[in-house]
LUMVO-285773 format. One record per residue: residue in three letters; y, z, x of N, C-alpha, C in turn. Coordinates in steps of 0.001 Angstrom, whole numbers, padded with zeros to 6 digits, always signed. Each point is the difference from the previous one (the first is absolute). Layout:
N
alaYZXYZXYZX/...
END
This chain:
242
met-000959+000015+001114+000975-000147-000897+001258+000121+000522/lys+000956-000613-000386+001138-000169+000946+001298+000545-000833/leu+000795+000852+000734+001110+000575-000798+001380-000350+000927/phe+001098-000891-000892+000829-000544+000994-000137-001187+001163/gly-001754-000584-000121+000138-000902+000725-000595+000634+001540/arg-000472+001392-000088-000213+000922+001258-001548+000378-000686/pro-001006-000014+001041-001034+000200-000523-000130+001386+000289/leu-000720+000659-001145-000445+001328+000063-001311+000626+000556/thr-000004+000421+000827-000970+000711+001099-000078+001487+000044/arg-001193+000324+000395-000215+001246+000102+000361+000627+001357/pro+000247+001013+000348+000216+000419+001351-001359+000095+000788/thr-000060-000644+001445-001150+000135+000462-000071+001252+000725/gly-000865+000454+000857-000329+001436+000705+000905-000181+001017/arg+000254-001483+000675+001042+000262+000982+001319+000475-000079/thr+000452-000449-001252+001429+000183-000742+000004+001643-000125/leu-000933+000464-000280-000229+001567-000593+000461+000704+001437/arg-001293-000500+000935+000086+000831+001257+001498-000164+000378/ser+000679-000970+000228+001169-000294+000527+001160+000972-000570/ala+000044-000163-001288+001005+000952-000900-000524+001362+000304/leu-001191+000423+000278-000378+001319+000266+000377+000424+001354/ser+000324-000647+001089+000160-000067+001092+001625+000070+000307/val+000606-000422-001011+001544+000103+000222+000049+001320-000639/leu-000602+000364-000772+000572+001202-000779-000113+000981+001120/ile-001404+000018+000631-000422+001162+000814+001017-000001+001179/val+000504-001137+000557+000978+000030+000997+001158+000515-000549/thr+000565-000516-001041+001314+000648-000727-000165+001240-000075/thr-000834+000673-000734-000218+001474-000101-000189+000576+001268/ala-000538-000401+001339-000110+000694+000945+001131-000122+000694/ser+000982-001109-000163+001070+000056+000704+000851+000752-000548/gly+000204+000308-001506+000592+000870-000559+000112+001465+000520/met-001477+000159+000093-000456+001516+000321+000620+000447+001651/leu-000080-001324+000868+000227+000406+001153+001584-000163+000349/phe+000762-000463-001049+001286+000219-000140+000651+001207-000228/val-000645+000589-001126+000127+001436-000591-000147+001058+001249/ala-001031-000351+000886-000289+000806+000738+000754+000119+001267/ser+000453-001215+000278+000863-000167+001421+001470+000717-000687/ala+000362-000350-001066+001108+000523-000467+000141+001756-000102/arg-001191+000579-000216+000299+001480-000128-000368+000236+001391/ser-000873-000840+001044-000187+000702+001245+001467-000110+000843/asn+000724-001147-000280+001585-000238+000289+000813+001351-000280/ser-000028+000162-001425+000565+001112-000550-000327+001533+000425/glu-001528+000382+000459-000123+001060+000599+000510+000165+001287/thr-000050-001249+000554+000193+000146+001613+001390-000026+000326/arg+001028-000396-000958+001336+000439-000129+000404+001197-000166/ser-000762+000325-000884+000077+001610-000593-000105+000959+001279/gln-001250-000476+000772-000569+000828+001075+001264-000256+001176/thr+000213-001246+000351+001368-000006+001052+000865+000827-000520/ala+000658-000154-001166+001308+000617-000204-000246+001762+000287/val-001416+000382-000173-000321+001249+000283-000030+000530+001227/asp-000874-000998+000749+000187+000228+001611+001449-000210+000513/leu+000865-000748-000257+001034-000106+000535+000669+001421-000096/ala+000152+000522-001293+000750+000951-000257-000281+001211+000620/gly-001709-000181+000384-000733+001469+000667+000808-000301+001498/leu-000037-001519+000501+000269-000053+001455+001714+000341+000288/val+000631-000226-001059+001397+000218+000142+000384+001786+000060/ala-000850+000479-001144+000098+001529+000150-000469+000499+001428/his-001111-000474+000454-000818+000542+001373+001009-000270+000782/arg+000696-001356+000359+000955-000181+000968+001313+000950+000058/gln+000309+000395-001388+001178+000927-000104-000425+001375+000498/asn-001098+000436-000392-000369+000953+000569-000506+000158+001519/glu-000307-001001+000717+000004+000187+001535+001576-000109+000619/val+000970-001015-000790+001370+000088+000644+000501+001615-000078/lys-000189+000793-000961+000377+001429-000395-000574+000713+001033/asp-001414-000218+000164-000403+000743+001537+000418-000216+000989/leu+000444-001189+000358+000524-000774+001407+001497+000786+000004/gln+000543+000063-001071+001526+000653-000009+000166+001246+000322/asp-001221+000911-000731+000080+001144+000307-000687+000444+001331/gly-001051-000929+000586-000287+000311+001618+001142+000094+000806/val+001228-001432-000332+000857+000091+000941+001108+000883+000022/arg+000356+000695-001210+000588+001167-000243-000514+001074+000715/ser-001475+000392+000129-000560+000893+000559+000423-000143+001451/leu-000418-001266+000658+000213-000287+001236+001442+000371+000477/lys+000943-000449-000944+001673+000288+000905-000242+001487-000261/asp-000149+000666-000881-000164+001464+000035-000475+000879+001421/gln-001331-000737+000287-000583+000360+001142+000680-000138+001352/ile+000791-001307-000006+000768-000552+001130+001216+000875+000200/ala+000705+000530-001228+001392+000889+000142-000408+001402+000178/gly-001479+000216-000136-000496+001401+000595-000232-000056+001326/his-000218-000980+000628-000226+000089+001241+001338-000309+001047/val+000875-000514-000660+001247-000328+000935+000731+001387+000476/pro+000103+000222+001483+000414+001201+000505+001397+000110-000610/ala+000070+001240-000396+001514+000590-000417+001134-000530+000873/ala-000227+000661+001273+000720-000554+001152+000828-001479-000221/gly-001134-000651-000130+000277-001500+000283+000816-000244-001426/gln-000348+000447-001325+000733-000169-000698+001531+000438-000075/gln+000213+001229+000540+001262+000561+000193+000783-000817+000798/ser-000394-000597+001121+000662-000871+000968+000340-001479-000605/ser-000889-000355-000825+000442-001369-000795+001238+000156-000461/his+000109+001407-000771+001047+000205-000990+001329+000485+000635/asn-000187+000723+000948+001025+000341+001220+000348-000705+001215/val-000528-001021+000197+000090-000746+001032+001593-000243+000062/gly+000611-000348-000908+001382-000799-000136+000881+001285+000438/glu+000052+001193-000448+000577+001049+000189+000082+000484+001480/leu-001279+000270+000465-000554+000071+000990+000644-000645+001344/ser+000173-001142-000365+000105-001061+001198+001427+000086+000165/lys+000786+000676-000637+001583-000171+000264-000013+001424+000982/val-000854+000599+000311+000527+001268+001016-001178-000465+001176/pro+000384+000448+001305-000854+000353+000913-001163+000514-000063/val-001090+000081+000449-001379+001137-000090-000706+000117+001156/ser-000796+000929-000064-000843+000070+001391-001305+000915-000691/gly-001018-000326+000904-001191+000923-000337-001301-000781+000650/pro-000919+000453-000205-001254-000683+000352-000479-001109-000452/gly-000699-001165+000784-000303-000996-000876-000725-000889+001271/ile-000226-001334-000504-000823-000602+001138+000796-001783+000026/thr-000297-000379+001036+000594-001498+000189-001064-000931+000419/val+000072-001075-000753-001087-001130+000088+000605-001187+000524/thr-000844-000445+001304+000759-001218+000657-000852-001135-000023/leu+000737-001069-000701-000998-001457+000125+000688-000889+000903/ser-001044-000801+000727+000504-000907+000858-000691-001178-000272/asp+000410-001077+000568-000739-001555+000059-001129+000405+001189/ala-000999-000900-000129-001116-000297+000919+000493-000521+001210/pro-000515+000370+001045+000477-000719+001189-000410-001504-000119/thr+000956-000638+000904-000112-001675-000001-000671-000327+001351/asp-000308+000913+000994-000705-000538+001328-001580-000576-000478/ser-000702+000890-000859-001428-000508-000329-000023-000040-001210/ile+000225-001262-000612-000230-000079-001455-001255-000713-000199/pro-000912+000587-000888-001195-000402-000391-000061-001474-000356/asp-001165-000765+000128+000026-001285-000679-000043+000022-001105/asn+000361-001080-000769-000093-000226-001284+000471+000974-000844/val+001023+000790+000363+000850+001113-000969+001287-000707-000353/asn+000178+000691-001615+001075-000438-000527+001176+000470+000716/pro+001030-000390+000525+001348+000738+000619+000398+001086-001155/asn+000061-000378-001186+000563+001046-000928-000748+001283+000032/asp-001320-000117+000494-000837+001273-000050+000514+000709+001395/leu+000775-000187+000998+000355+000526+001115+001207+000817-000260/val+000692-000162-001037+001359+000304-000096+000224+001124-001308/ile+001118+000874+000209+000146+000973-001191+000817-000859-000785/his-000602+000232-001183+000660-000391-001150+000743+000921-000931/gln+000602-000441-000860+001160+001187-000803-001143+000637-000826/gln-000998-000346-000580-000992+000749-000783-000377+000751+000912/asp-000317+000020+001091-000869+001317+001136+001339+000918-000210/ile+001234-000300+000210+000921+001343-000281-000013+000766-001161/asp-000289-001076-001232+000231+000475-001347-001302+000957-000092/asp-001149-000417+000735-001305+000800-000544+000341+001473+000994/val+000540+000025+000890+000120+001269+000618+001212+000739-000725/met+000795-000701-000417+001093+000789-000621-000461+000844-001370/asn-000780-001098-000636-000558+000358-001137-000886+001261-000174/ala-001045-000196+001052-000809+001175+000348+000436+001303+000644/met+001347-000222+000265+000840+001397+000325+000670+000595-001094/trp+000712-000858-000827+000051+000398-001429-000647+000705-000927/glu-001530-000608+000080-000989+000638-000832-000449+001145+000697/gly+000226+000305+001204-000558+001083+000959+001145+001302-000440/gly+001073-000257-000521+001066+001175-000301+001144-000228+000859/ala+000300-001401+000696+001497+000203+000824+000927+000427-000875/glu+000878+000756+001035+001280+000575-000787+000879-000874+000497/ala-000043-000776+001093+001201-000846+000606-000576-000745+000751/met+000558-001333+000338-000666-001176+000779+000989-000679+001122/thr-000446-000425+000731+001064-001013+000647-001083-001119+000722/val+000708-001259+000234-000836-001236+000476+001211-000316+001255/gln-000564+000089+000984+000687-000551+001273+001419+000838-000033/gly-000283+001549-000347+000945+001015-000317+001129-000585-000800/val-000220-000923-001227+001041-000139-000908-000604+001004-001361/arg+000847+000630-000225-000500+001288-001392-000163-001299-001042/ile-001221+000621-000475-000432-000818-001486+000543+000593-001000/ala+000945-000796-000871+000687+000321-001398-000527-000669-001085/pro+000026+000315-001189-000445-000961-000959+000500-001462-000247/arg+001111-000241+001104+000359-001525-000020-000290-000565+001294/thr-000604+000430+000851-000091-000429+001378-001206-000850-000215/val+000154-001174+000426-000791-001096+000014-000723-000207+001474/val-001486-000126+000038-000503-000265+001208-001044-001521-000037/arg+001060-000827+000499-000489-001518-000037-000813-000525+001368/cys-000644-000648+000089-000331-001032+001177+000659-001338-000293/ile+000540-000216+001082+000485-001478+000206-000476-000607+001219/gly-000631-000863-000051-000417-000563+001250-000971+000883+000781/asn+000306+000337+001545-000709+000944+000642+000780+001200+000069/val+000922+000354-000617+000503+001556-000206+000217+000233-001379/ile+000282+001325-000531+000329+000590-000976+001342+000207-000074/leu+000617+000170-001297+001447+000555-000326-000273+001180-000573/val+000481+001098+000371+000089+001433-000661+001428+000261-000526/gly+000263+000223-001146+001559+000017-000365+001079-001085+000451/gly-000678-001128+000386+001126-000986+000422-000147-000120+001628/thr-000620+000837+000510+000047-000425+001793-001485-000040+000241/ser-000181-000959+000964-001297-000730+000432-000378+000919+001142/phe-001355+000190+000058-000788+000546+000957-001426-001138+000457/ser-000146+000041+001019-000937-000576+000832-001073+001196+000062/pro-001316-000280+000230-001439+000759+000127+000211+000826+001196/pro-000446+001256+000363-000770+000710-000766+000702+000491-001159/tyr-000429+000268-001243+000332+000961-001018-000142+001028-000306/lys+000714+000987-000042-000187+001469-000269+000152+000337-001367/ile-000765+000768-000563+000288+000323-001851-000266+001714+000525/ser+000766+000741-000476-000246+001715+000099+000489+000303-001074/ala-000816+001106-000399+000383+000926-001428-000165+001253+000248/ile+000734+000991-000966-000183+001314+000439-000532+000639-001022/gly-000972+000802-000207-000508+000691-000657-001417+000809+000457/asn-000916+000257-001066-001253+000539+000421-000657-000800+001109/val-000284+000713+001034-000454-001154+001094-001633-000305-000236/asn-000777+000882-000259-001345-000027-000582-000232-001113-001145/gln+000801+000172-001024+000335-001220-001124+000156-000905+000222/leu+001236-000144+000927+000407-001469+000170-001250-000861+000979/arg-000316+000921+001001-001103-000698+001115-001100-000262-000993/asn-000666+000732-001099-001132-000484-000383+000424-000865-001121/ser+001087-000433-000729+000395-001057-001036+000143-001323+000872/val+000675+000109+001299-000151-001362+000920-001264-000453+000716/glu-000756+000846+000049-001206-000202+000992-001156-000335-001196/thr-000017+000522-001563-000859-000501-000875+000288-001042-001017/asn+001243-000422+000259+000752-000933-000929-000891-001322+000318/pro-000435-000765-001143-001030-001226+000255+000562-000919+000643/arg+001236-000374-000245+000869-001201+000549+000162+000352+001615/val+000438+001205+000223+000080+000555+001173-001323-000248+001019/val-000959+000476-000476-001365-000304+000411-000466-001265+000358/asn+000364-000870-001083+000010-001507+000285+000835-000366+001232/tyr+001087+000576+000363+000830-000503+000810-000760+000724+001376/gln-000540+001175+000203-000793+000355+000979-000971-000958+000412/arg-000716-000679-000931-000910-001312+000644+000769-000949+000739/tyr+001086-000307-000169+000609-000958+000774+000310+000515+001219/val+000504+001432+000179+000223+000603+001253-001107-000151+000620/ala-001180+000430-000487-001429-000294+000763-000189-001224+000484/arg+000190-001107-000789-000725-001152+000253+001198-000730+000701/tyr+001517-000049-000147+000621-000863+000605+000966+000758+001109/gly+000256+001421+000133+000878+000401+000762+000975+000337-000745/leu+000297+000183-001235+001475+000156-000668+000309+001698+000513/gly+001331+000195+000132+000022+001357+000296+000257+001275-000946/trp-000743+000758+000246-000139+001383-001092+000340+001110+000738/glu+001023+000880-000244+000083+001393+000422+000510+000751-000889/leu-000932+001121-000184+000873+001418-001013-000124+001316+000824/lys+001316+000250-000252+000400+001373+000842+000394+000993-000929/thr-000283+001162+000075+000579+001002-000659+001174+000888+000805/ser+000775+000354-000765+001264+001065+000479+000062+000971-000552/asp+000508+001082+000567+000465+001359-000767+001341-000212-000409/lys+000851-000651+000941+001600-000382-000545+000367-001211-000025/leu+000338-000949-001204+000779-001074-000144+000969+000162-000289/glu+001125-000665+000450+001375+000031-000250+000399-001404-001002/phe+000358-000060-001301+000434-001398-000588+001563+000205-000494/pro+000744-001168+000350+001430+000208-000348-000184-000300-001425/ala+001301+000330-000656+000117-000516-001138+000465-001723-000297/ser-000364-000417-000954+000243-001315-000292+001485-000325-000174/asp+000226-000871+000632+001507-000580-000235-000105-001047-001162/gln-000895-000199-000688+000122-000997-000845+000560+000452-001388/asp+000922-000638-000615+000872+000168-001320-001014+000197-001235/leu-000231+001166-000447-001008+000016-001126+000494+000141-001615/ser+001186-000398+000362+001004+000277-001375-000154-001153-000969/leu-000170+000070-001398-000527-001142-000818+001335-000587-000430/arg-000279-001222+000090+001075-001133-000249-000590-000657-001415/tyr+001006-000165-000913-000182-001166-001000+000590-000895-000295/ala-000698-001160-000584+000980-001196-000232+000848+000251-000873/gln+000943-000608-000103+001378+000224-000848+000384-001482-000811/val+000283+000109-001405+000194-001567-000239+001691-000094+000058/val+000113-001100+000371+001493-000149+000385+000766-000877-000955/lys+000941+000652-000806+000465-000790-001302+001000-000969+001005/glu+000509-001365-000480+000979-000962+000251+000895+000359-000899/asn+001133-000182+000598+001222+000019-000669+000400-001279-000586/gly+000354-000108-001441+000336-001015-000704-001349-000562-000963/
END
């Protein structure tokens, strides 16, 4: 029998199997899509929870580190000698008057030039500003009450600066050897200088290249007053007429 000119036939077994296969594939694809969407949703949710937990953990770590820093600062403050703290505050006033008392003198000098080792950097054979600064800092840490470099009294504004192969101390140039003297408790000063890590490192160059090093103690050192003007001056605004 024909309907609208198209033969009416019964579906064959192959057609049914094909339709069934399409239905199974479609159903399976839908199930996989739903499972995937659910998995992604759960993963995003879990990721959000993990990130929040990680942020909270890091914040706690930062707080612990900040607490540790504060604790270490308190410990450092507790180990700073009282005499050293006092000298740092009063060095300005004290430098205005001559002083005398027991102390130490450290002398630094360049290595001899008559027997320079092979393959040595020339900079390792001369005294640098940092070497003088290291000795001065060690003396301050040891409780120095007053100090001179090349006999020049050190005041808050005194500049010690290296220019070529000489140093400037308060505007005056000096050649080596360089003498740094400090008045204070001799034992504390000597111990502070000899145990300072940077000074200890300098001693290695003394042993290896022959840089000069001498530390002497004295029952009485005499320092002059600083001739530096310590008064404070401030800039002023100049008003133009007109």
